[in-house]
LOROKE-137407 format. One line per field, with one value per atom (N, C-alpha, C): residue number from 1; atom name; z, y, x. Coordinates in pm, 1 decimal. Atoms other than C-alpha are relative to their C-alpha. Example, Ala and Ser with C-alpha at 12.3 -4.5 7.8 and 13.67 -1.06 7.14 Angstrom:
! residues 2
i	[1_1_1_2_2_2] $
at	[N_CA_C_N_CA_C] $
c3	[0.0_780.0_0.0_-6.0_714.0_73.0] $
c2	[-119.0_-450.0_120.0_-119.0_-106.0_109.0] $
c1	[89.0_1230.0_90.0_-82.0_1367.0_-77.0] $
! end
This chain:
! residues 186
i	[1_1_1_2_2_2_3_3_3_4_4_4_5_5_5_6_6_6_7_7_7_8_8_8_9_9_9_10_10_10_11_11_11_12_12_12_13_13_13_14_14_14_15_15_15_16_16_16_17_17_17_18_18_18_19_19_19_20_20_20_21_21_21_22_22_22_23_23_23_24_24_24_25_25_25_26_26_26_27_27_27_28_28_28_29_29_29_30_30_30_31_31_31_32_32_32_33_33_33_34_34_34_35_35_35_36_36_36_37_37_37_38_38_38_39_39_39_40_40_40_41_41_41_42_42_42_43_43_43_44_44_44_45_45_45_46_46_46_47_47_47_48_48_48_49_49_49_50_50_50_51_51_51_52_52_52_53_53_53_54_54_54_55_55_55_56_56_56_57_57_57_58_58_58_59_59_59_60_60_60_61_61_61_62_62_62_63_63_63_64_64_64_65_65_65_66_66_66_67_67_67_68_68_68_69_69_69_70_70_70_71_71_71_72_72_72_73_73_73_74_74_74_75_75_75_76_76_76_77_77_77_78_78_78_79_79_79_80_80_80_81_81_81_82_82_82_83_83_83_84_84_84_85_85_85_86_86_86_87_87_87_88_88_88_89_89_89_90_90_90_91_91_91_92_92_92_93_93_93_94_94_94_95_95_95_96_96_96_97_97_97_98_98_98_99_99_99_100_100_100_101_101_101_102_102_102_103_103_103_104_104_104_105_105_105_106_106_106_107_107_107_108_108_108_109_109_109_110_110_110_111_111_111_112_112_112_113_113_113_114_114_114_115_115_115_116_116_116_117_117_117_118_118_118_119_119_119_120_120_120_121_121_121_122_122_122_123_123_123_124_124_124_125_125_125_126_126_126_127_127_127_128_128_128_129_129_129_130_130_130_131_131_131_132_132_132_133_133_133_134_134_134_135_135_135_136_136_136_137_137_137_138_138_138_139_139_139_140_140_140_141_141_141_142_142_142_143_143_143_144_144_144_145_145_145_146_146_146_147_147_147_148_148_148_149_149_149_150_150_150_151_151_151_152_152_152_153_153_153_154_154_154_155_155_155_156_156_156_157_157_157_158_158_158_159_159_159_160_160_160_161_161_161_162_162_162_163_163_163_164_164_164_165_165_165_166_166_166_167_167_167_168_168_168_169_169_169_170_170_170_171_171_171_172_172_172_173_173_173_174_174_174_175_175_175_176_176_176_177_177_177_178_178_178_179_179_179_180_180_180_181_181_181_182_182_182_183_183_183_184_184_184_185_185_185_186_186_186] $
at	[N_CA_C_N_CA_C_N_CA_C_N_CA_C_N_CA_C_N_CA_C_N_CA_C_N_CA_C_N_CA_C_N_CA_C_N_CA_C_N_CA_C_N_CA_C_N_CA_C_N_CA_C_N_CA_C_N_CA_C_N_CA_C_N_CA_C_N_CA_C_N_CA_C_N_CA_C_N_CA_C_N_CA_C_N_CA_C_N_CA_C_N_CA_C_N_CA_C_N_CA_C_N_CA_C_N_CA_C_N_CA_C_N_CA_C_N_CA_C_N_CA_C_N_CA_C_N_CA_C_N_CA_C_N_CA_C_N_CA_C_N_CA_C_N_CA_C_N_CA_C_N_CA_C_N_CA_C_N_CA_C_N_CA_C_N_CA_C_N_CA_C_N_CA_C_N_CA_C_N_CA_C_N_CA_C_N_CA_C_N_CA_C_N_CA_C_N_CA_C_N_CA_C_N_CA_C_N_CA_C_N_CA_C_N_CA_C_N_CA_C_N_CA_C_N_CA_C_N_CA_C_N_CA_C_N_CA_C_N_CA_C_N_CA_C_N_CA_C_N_CA_C_N_CA_C_N_CA_C_N_CA_C_N_CA_C_N_CA_C_N_CA_C_N_CA_C_N_CA_C_N_CA_C_N_CA_C_N_CA_C_N_CA_C_N_CA_C_N_CA_C_N_CA_C_N_CA_C_N_CA_C_N_CA_C_N_CA_C_N_CA_C_N_CA_C_N_CA_C_N_CA_C_N_CA_C_N_CA_C_N_CA_C_N_CA_C_N_CA_C_N_CA_C_N_CA_C_N_CA_C_N_CA_C_N_CA_C_N_CA_C_N_CA_C_N_CA_C_N_CA_C_N_CA_C_N_CA_C_N_CA_C_N_CA_C_N_CA_C_N_CA_C_N_CA_C_N_CA_C_N_CA_C_N_CA_C_N_CA_C_N_CA_C_N_CA_C_N_CA_C_N_CA_C_N_CA_C_N_CA_C_N_CA_C_N_CA_C_N_CA_C_N_CA_C_N_CA_C_N_CA_C_N_CA_C_N_CA_C_N_CA_C_N_CA_C_N_CA_C_N_CA_C_N_CA_C_N_CA_C_N_CA_C_N_CA_C_N_CA_C_N_CA_C_N_CA_C_N_CA_C_N_CA_C_N_CA_C_N_CA_C_N_CA_C_N_CA_C_N_CA_C_N_CA_C_N_CA_C_N_CA_C_N_CA_C_N_CA_C_N_CA_C_N_CA_C_N_CA_C_N_CA_C_N_CA_C_N_CA_C_N_CA_C_N_CA_C_N_CA_C_N_CA_C_N_CA_C_N_CA_C_N_CA_C_N_CA_C_N_CA_C_N_CA_C_N_CA_C_N_CA_C_N_CA_C_N_CA_C_N_CA_C_N_CA_C_N_CA_C_N_CA_C_N_CA_C_N_CA_C_N_CA_C_N_CA_C_N_CA_C] $
c3	[125.9_-9266.8_26.5_-15.2_-9311.8_-98.7_87.8_-9451.3_12.6_-1.0_-9545.2_-75.3_61.0_-9609.4_-93.6_76.4_-9734.7_-108.2_103.7_-9971.3_63.9_-52.9_-9918.6_-32.6_20.3_-9878.5_-41.8_32.3_-10036.4_96.2_-89.3_-9830.0_-45.4_31.0_-9811.9_-57.6_61.3_-9924.3_102.4_-104.2_-9592.0_8.4_-5.4_-9583.8_124.4_-120.5_-9314.8_24.1_-18.6_-9371.4_18.3_-11.2_-9371.8_145.3_-129.5_-9065.9_-29.9_32.3_-9070.5_119.0_-105.6_-8872.1_-17.8_-2.0_-8783.1_55.7_-38.3_-8770.7_51.0_-53.5_-8555.0_-29.5_28.2_-8645.4_128.5_-118.1_-8365.2_-47.2_53.5_-8505.7_-132.6_124.2_-8772.1_-9.7_3.5_-8673.2_6.3_-11.1_-8687.6_95.9_-99.1_-8411.5_-22.3_16.0_-8458.4_124.8_-114.7_-8236.9_5.4_1.2_-8339.4_-107.7_98.4_-8516.2_-17.9_28.0_-8685.2_-81.1_78.0_-8799.8_-2.5_9.8_-8928.9_-98.5_80.0_-9100.4_-139.8_131.9_-9398.4_-39.2_45.0_-9604.5_90.6_-93.8_-9374.6_-52.8_53.7_-9605.8_1.9_-5.4_-9625.3_142.7_-141.1_-9247.0_47.9_-41.3_-9193.4_-61.9_68.6_-9448.2_61.7_-54.3_-9300.0_140.1_-133.4_-8952.0_-8.9_15.2_-9075.7_-63.7_69.9_-9296.5_93.2_-91.9_-9019.2_115.5_-108.5_-8782.6_130.3_-116.0_-8542.3_131.4_-131.9_-8195.1_86.3_-97.6_-7914.4_81.4_-80.0_-7698.2_143.6_-141.8_-7322.4_50.9_-52.7_-7131.1_67.9_-68.8_-6930.5_-97.1_100.3_-7253.5_-17.1_19.5_-7302.9_126.5_-126.8_-6934.2_26.6_-22.0_-6904.8_-98.1_98.4_-7226.2_40.9_-45.1_-7093.7_117.8_-112.3_-6774.2_-49.0_57.8_-6980.8_-65.7_77.5_-7200.1_88.4_-76.8_-6947.7_129.9_-131.3_-6614.1_-1.3_13.4_-6739.6_111.7_-104.9_-6493.8_-41.8_51.6_-6717.6_-108.2_110.0_-6953.1_-124.0_113.9_-7170.6_42.6_-20.7_-7207.7_-112.1_98.5_-7382.2_-0.4_17.4_-7519.4_-73.9_74.8_-7636.5_-35.4_40.5_-7816.0_66.9_-58.1_-7617.1_-102.5_108.4_-7900.6_50.5_-51.3_-7683.5_35.4_-33.6_-7555.6_-115.5_117.6_-7893.6_38.9_-38.4_-7737.2_28.7_-32.5_-7686.2_148.2_-143.8_-7322.1_33.2_-47.6_-7123.8_52.2_-49.6_-7071.7_112.5_-103.4_-6878.8_-26.0_15.3_-6819.6_81.2_-65.2_-6716.1_74.7_-81.9_-6447.0_-73.2_68.0_-6552.4_8.1_-16.4_-6429.2_-88.6_81.5_-6662.2_-130.2_120.0_-6963.2_-127.0_128.0_-7331.2_-11.0_1.8_-7288.2_77.2_-76.0_-7022.6_-85.5_88.4_-7268.1_-108.7_109.4_-7555.6_51.1_-57.6_-7326.9_38.6_-40.1_-7231.2_-116.7_116.7_-7587.5_-25.2_21.1_-7648.6_-135.4_121.3_-7908.4_-111.1_102.6_-8087.8_1.0_-0.4_-8029.7_-35.5_38.6_-8171.9_119.8_-102.7_-7951.8_-58.6_23.0_-7967.8_122.1_-113.8_-7751.7_-21.7_1.3_-7663.8_87.4_-74.8_-7553.1_3.0_-18.2_-7413.8_-0.4_19.3_-7545.2_28.5_-33.0_-7385.4_-69.9_65.4_-7573.5_6.1_1.9_-7600.4_-144.1_138.4_-7931.0_-14.4_25.9_-8095.8_62.5_-62.9_-7951.3_152.1_-143.3_-7604.2_69.1_-57.0_-7547.6_35.3_-41.9_-7352.9_-69.4_70.4_-7564.3_26.2_-16.0_-7562.9_-122.0_109.2_-7837.2_45.8_-32.9_-7791.7_-124.6_109.6_-8014.7_13.7_7.6_-8121.7_-76.9_64.0_-8203.0_-22.5_35.3_-8385.8_-11.0_-7.3_-8289.6_-59.0_70.0_-8529.4_-44.8_34.5_-8517.5_-107.4_106.8_-8809.7_53.7_-58.6_-8573.4_56.7_-50.4_-8469.6_-95.5_83.7_-8595.8_-104.9_109.9_-8926.9_39.7_-43.4_-8779.4_92.1_-93.6_-8501.7_-74.4_79.4_-8750.3_-75.0_75.1_-8955.8_91.4_-93.7_-8654.0_46.6_-46.4_-8525.5_-111.9_112.4_-8870.8_-32.7_37.4_-8938.1_111.2_-112.2_-8592.2_35.7_-40.3_-8573.1_-15.9_24.8_-8729.4_93.8_-90.5_-8524.4_141.6_-135.0_-8203.0_14.0_-4.7_-8283.5_5.3_-4.3_-8342.5_140.9_-137.5_-7984.9_89.8_-80.0_-7854.1_-60.4_55.0_-7928.1_58.2_-46.8_-7909.3_-43.2_53.6_-8088.9_-95.3_83.8_-8253.1_-107.3_96.0_-8426.4_-0.9_11.5_-8559.7_-54.3_40.5_-8599.6_-9.8_15.4_-8730.1_3.9_-15.7_-8629.0_-4.8_6.8_-8711.2_70.5_-81.6_-8528.5_81.2_-90.4_-8251.9_-67.5_65.7_-8494.3_-63.6_62.3_-8655.3_101.0_-102.9_-8323.2_104.8_-90.6_-8173.8_44.3_-54.2_-7972.4_-104.2_107.0_-8272.1_-96.2_87.4_-8485.6_69.2_-77.9_-8211.5_1.7_-3.4_-8180.5_-134.4_132.8_-8556.5_-37.9_32.1_-8586.4_88.9_-94.3_-8285.7_-46.4_40.6_-8443.4_-136.2] $
c2	[72.7_-14722.3_-141.6_136.0_-15054.0_-90.2_94.7_-15355.8_-137.0_138.5_-15707.5_-79.4_86.5_-15959.6_79.2_-79.2_-15683.1_86.3_-83.0_-15523.8_99.7_-102.1_-15208.8_-36.2_25.8_-15234.4_127.9_-112.9_-15009.5_1.6_-13.2_-14880.3_-93.8_87.6_-15134.6_-134.0_126.7_-15432.9_-104.2_92.8_-15613.1_-115.6_118.2_-15970.0_-82.0_82.9_-16235.8_-61.5_71.2_-16428.2_94.7_-95.7_-16112.9_35.2_-52.3_-16017.6_130.4_-132.9_-15652.0_56.6_-61.8_-15487.8_151.4_-145.0_-15128.3_36.7_-19.3_-15017.3_141.4_-128.4_-14744.1_12.5_-21.3_-14595.8_39.3_-27.8_-14603.4_12.5_-18.4_-14456.8_-72.0_74.1_-14695.7_-128.0_126.7_-14993.6_24.8_-7.6_-15063.6_-108.7_93.8_-15233.9_-18.6_18.8_-15396.4_48.0_-48.6_-15220.6_-57.9_50.9_-15391.9_-105.3_103.0_-15705.4_-3.3_2.4_-15711.6_-124.6_114.0_-16029.0_12.6_-24.6_-15979.3_-94.3_96.8_-16178.5_45.0_-49.5_-15956.1_110.2_-115.9_-15690.8_116.8_-106.7_-15386.1_93.3_-93.1_-15161.9_-61.6_67.4_-15422.7_-5.5_10.7_-15463.9_131.7_-130.5_-15091.6_27.2_-28.0_-15069.3_-78.4_80.0_-15354.6_46.7_-50.1_-15207.9_124.5_-121.0_-14878.3_-27.4_28.0_-15033.1_-60.0_62.5_-15237.7_95.3_-92.5_-15005.0_-74.5_83.3_-15294.9_55.8_-50.7_-15150.6_-114.4_100.1_-15331.4_-43.8_52.9_-15548.2_-14.1_6.7_-15500.6_-142.1_136.9_-15827.6_-26.9_17.9_-15770.8_-41.9_37.4_-15804.9_-151.1_145.2_-16161.4_-75.0_66.2_-16253.2_-0.7_-7.8_-16131.2_-90.3_87.4_-16314.0_-146.3_138.4_-16639.0_-32.6_20.9_-16596.4_-14.4_12.3_-16544.2_-136.3_124.1_-16845.3_-124.5_122.1_-17098.0_-7.3_2.1_-16997.5_56.5_-64.1_-16810.7_102.2_-101.3_-16534.0_123.2_-118.6_-16266.1_-40.5_19.2_-16242.9_70.7_-75.5_-15979.6_82.7_-90.3_-15766.7_103.5_-108.4_-15428.9_53.6_-47.0_-15319.5_132.6_-125.5_-14976.3_21.0_-35.4_-14840.9_131.8_-121.7_-14591.0_52.5_-49.7_-14385.2_53.1_-57.1_-14211.3_-108.4_110.2_-14541.2_-97.7_87.3_-14708.4_-146.5_137.6_-15016.7_-19.9_38.1_-15199.6_-35.6_25.3_-15206.2_-42.1_36.6_-15345.1_126.1_-115.7_-15076.3_-41.7_49.4_-15275.0_-145.0_138.7_-15622.9_-20.1_26.4_-15767.5_-131.6_121.0_-16020.8_-104.8_107.4_-16360.6_14.6_-16.8_-16255.6_110.2_-111.5_-15954.2_-50.6_40.3_-15969.8_56.9_-52.2_-15904.6_149.3_-141.2_-15572.8_85.0_-70.6_-15471.2_16.6_-4.5_-15556.4_105.3_-94.6_-15360.6_144.2_-134.6_-15060.0_48.4_-39.6_-15063.7_51.7_-50.3_-14979.1_145.4_-141.7_-14602.1_23.4_-27.0_-14456.2_63.0_-72.8_-14250.8_-27.6_37.5_-14429.1_-147.3_139.3_-14748.6_-79.2_91.8_-15048.6_-139.5_144.2_-15416.4_-58.8_65.5_-15651.7_-150.0_145.0_-16017.9_-31.1_35.8_-16170.0_-151.2_143.9_-16520.1_-25.3_17.9_-16615.8_-144.3_131.7_-16909.4_-16.6_26.6_-17072.4_-149.2_139.2_-17394.4_-35.8_42.9_-17584.6_-62.0_65.5_-17740.5_-138.9_132.6_-18072.9_11.4_-27.9_-17913.2_-17.7_4.4_-17898.1_141.8_-129.3_-17612.6_21.1_-30.6_-17448.8_144.0_-134.3_-17140.6_34.3_-49.6_-16932.2_130.6_-124.2_-16662.9_87.8_-95.7_-16363.9_107.5_-117.5_-16103.1_103.5_-104.4_-15779.3_123.1_-124.4_-15489.8_107.3_-104.3_-15193.2_128.3_-118.6_-14901.9_82.7_-75.0_-14667.1_105.7_-99.5_-14433.8_137.2_-131.5_-14135.7_13.4_-5.6_-14223.4_81.6_-75.6_-14013.0_-92.0_77.5_-14128.4_-55.8_46.5_-14150.9_-121.2_110.2_-14375.7_-126.1_115.2_-14602.4_-64.2_52.8_-14636.2_-74.4_64.9_-14720.4_-133.7_124.6_-14981.2_-103.9_94.8_-15136.0_-59.9_50.5_-15164.2_-81.6_74.6_-15308.5_-125.1_107.3_-15556.0_-139.6_136.6_-15863.9_-38.8_30.1_-15842.6_-22.6_14.5_-15795.0_-130.7_122.7_-16079.5_-124.2_113.2_-16314.1_-23.6_12.4_-16245.9_-72.7_62.4_-16379.0_-135.4_134.1_-16750.7_-63.9_63.5_-16908.1_73.8_-70.9_-16661.4_-95.1_93.2_-16862.1_69.5_-73.0_-16598.9_145.5_-141.7_-16256.2_76.6_-83.9_-15977.6_143.6_-141.2_-15624.1_77.6_-75.4_-15366.5_149.6_-145.5_-15000.4_66.9_-50.7_-14960.6_-115.9_105.7_-15152.7_-109.7_102.9_-15334.7_-109.2_98.1_-15509.2_-97.2_91.3_-15672.1_-26.8_29.2_-15724.2_-145.7_135.2_-16036.1_-101.8_90.5_-16188.9_-33.5_22.6_-16147.5_-93.7_84.5_-16303.0_-144.0_135.4_-16600.2_-70.0_63.1_-16662.0_-34.5_26.7_-16641.8_-109.4_99.6_-16871.5_-142.4_137.2_-17171.5_-36.1] $
c1	[0.5_8496.7_-50.3_49.8_8315.7_71.0_-67.2_8497.3_-63.5_44.9_8397.0_103.7_-102.1_8671.1_89.8_-94.3_8894.7_-62.8_61.5_8640.3_-95.7_89.4_8438.3_-144.8_143.0_8059.7_-69.7_84.3_7808.7_-117.1_114.2_7518.0_-111.8_112.4_7234.8_38.7_-40.3_7441.4_44.2_-42.8_7490.2_-99.6_85.1_7356.2_28.2_-6.5_7306.7_136.7_-126.5_7627.5_117.8_-109.9_7835.3_28.1_-41.7_8028.4_70.1_-48.6_8093.0_75.2_-79.2_8363.8_-5.0_-2.3_8322.5_137.0_-140.0_8680.7_25.5_-44.1_8820.7_148.8_-141.3_9148.0_72.6_-82.2_9408.2_144.8_-135.2_9723.6_11.9_-23.0_9852.9_-82.8_74.5_9629.4_-150.2_145.6_9260.4_-46.1_51.8_9062.0_-149.6_144.2_8720.5_-73.2_75.1_8468.0_-140.7_136.7_8143.9_-14.6_29.7_8024.7_-150.5_143.0_7685.7_-31.5_48.8_7510.0_-151.1_143.2_7158.3_-65.4_74.1_6885.0_-33.1_37.2_6811.9_95.6_-71.8_6964.4_-40.6_32.3_6986.2_-107.4_98.2_6788.9_-139.3_129.3_6507.9_-50.9_37.0_6508.2_-59.9_50.7_6462.7_-135.8_125.5_6181.6_-114.2_108.5_5982.2_-37.0_31.0_6010.1_-86.3_78.2_5870.5_-135.5_124.5_5602.2_-103.9_94.2_5447.0_-25.2_29.7_5267.0_-11.5_25.3_5221.9_50.8_-33.6_5214.2_51.7_-43.9_5390.4_-121.0_110.3_5165.5_49.1_-36.7_5184.8_-24.6_10.4_5238.6_-133.8_128.3_4919.1_-110.5_100.4_4717.0_-4.6_-7.2_4836.4_-39.2_32.2_4808.4_-150.1_145.3_4448.0_-73.4_64.6_4357.8_12.7_-18.7_4507.2_-90.8_91.5_4304.5_-143.5_134.2_3988.3_-16.8_8.0_4062.6_8.1_-24.7_4191.9_-80.3_64.6_4043.5_-141.4_131.5_3735.1_-22.1_1.7_3816.6_-79.3_68.5_3662.2_-99.3_94.7_3364.8_52.7_-53.3_3531.9_119.7_-113.7_3844.0_-4.6_-5.8_3860.8_143.2_-137.7_4198.8_-0.8_-14.3_4309.3_146.0_-136.3_4613.4_36.9_-57.0_4816.4_99.6_-85.0_4962.3_134.1_-125.6_5222.5_100.7_-90.3_5365.2_16.3_-3.0_5304.9_-19.3_28.2_5151.0_-148.5_136.7_4823.7_-2.5_12.1_4710.0_-142.8_133.4_4416.1_-67.1_74.5_4154.2_-94.2_90.9_3893.7_-33.3_43.2_3762.4_-126.7_127.7_3428.8_1.7_10.9_3354.4_-83.9_74.2_3211.9_-152.3_145.0_2866.2_-57.7_49.7_2843.9_-60.6_74.4_2612.3_62.9_-46.6_2667.5_-32.0_38.4_2484.9_101.9_-104.4_2740.6_125.7_-116.8_3017.0_-18.7_25.3_2858.7_2.0_2.3_2806.2_140.0_-135.6_3175.8_83.9_-73.4_3284.8_-39.0_31.5_3311.8_-67.2_77.8_3075.7_82.6_-74.7_3341.8_150.4_-141.8_3674.9_14.2_-27.5_3824.9_51.3_-50.3_3899.8_10.0_3.3_3985.4_-68.5_63.7_3784.1_-2.2_14.0_3765.3_-120.4_120.7_3434.7_-14.7_20.4_3378.4_-150.5_144.2_3034.5_-41.2_55.0_2850.1_-134.1_127.9_2564.6_-31.0_44.6_2363.0_-32.3_23.0_2363.0_-139.0_128.8_2056.9_-5.0_-8.5_2176.9_2.6_4.9_2149.2_135.8_-135.4_2527.0_44.5_-54.4_2684.3_134.3_-124.7_2957.7_40.6_-53.7_3174.1_84.7_-83.5_3337.3_64.1_-70.0_3598.9_2.6_10.2_3528.2_107.0_-86.2_3781.2_-80.0_79.9_3599.4_87.4_-68.8_3762.6_-108.1_101.8_3544.5_57.1_-47.7_3590.5_-120.4_121.5_3289.1_25.8_-11.1_3223.7_39.2_-27.6_3254.0_141.3_-138.3_3613.1_87.1_-93.8_3903.8_61.2_-57.4_4049.8_136.4_-132.2_4400.7_-13.2_22.2_4272.7_-43.6_46.0_4093.3_116.3_-114.3_4411.0_97.0_-92.3_4627.6_-56.2_61.9_4382.0_-4.9_8.2_4335.4_136.8_-132.3_4709.1_65.9_-58.2_4786.2_-79.0_91.7_4498.0_58.4_-47.4_4657.6_113.7_-111.3_4975.0_-51.2_53.6_4778.2_-77.3_80.5_4540.2_88.9_-93.8_4835.7_54.3_-49.3_4949.3_-100.1_105.1_4617.0_-34.3_18.4_4635.0_-125.7_123.3_4289.9_-125.2_116.3_4063.5_-72.0_75.3_3784.5_-82.9_82.7_3570.7_45.0_-35.6_3666.2_-118.7_111.8_3415.6_49.5_-34.0_3459.5_-130.5_124.3_3199.1_26.7_-9.2_3145.8_-117.4_110.3_2814.4_-58.6_48.4_2631.1_-82.2_81.6_2399.0_85.9_-89.1_2698.1_59.9_-48.7_2783.9_-107.6_110.7_2440.3_3.1_2.4_2363.9_-45.2_44.8_2182.1_114.2_-116.0_2497.4_98.9_-91.8_2712.0_-50.8_58.0_2474.3_14.7_-7.8_2468.6_144.1_-141.0_2849.9_59.5_-52.9_2903.8_-26.8_36.3_2732.0_52.6] $
! end
């Protein structure tokens, strides 16, 4: 039985300020066995957890991104969603000497991926600059389920990577060609 300050609670009516005692009956007395303090109404909390497909993000994803951003250890990183583990993981990364063509070739033709690319360029004022691109690769030939999972997890994953400067969504190689990257960088 659940009680709150001597009154019974109805399902879904637990709020943040409430302290709920889950009471076990021990003969004639009752003993509190658990205290719950939560931020939202329980029913709302459950719904939001189910509504957001957001996959967990493996720690290596953030570490590799920080190395790309701060130390420039990599030219690009390709991430994939492991559906069985329900998390985003690093699939591969490219050395600083690799070209944009190497990066584009590393994306599968019929599967979705997230990728980060560190693009170096020279401005019209002859200044060396760099932009970090986040690319959501979702080819038309990918499975519909995969496209839905990647689309619904994208924003949460992107928030984990602090320092993204340009976002690009591509469904075929022409939408993320080097000319598109150059035009979006400036």
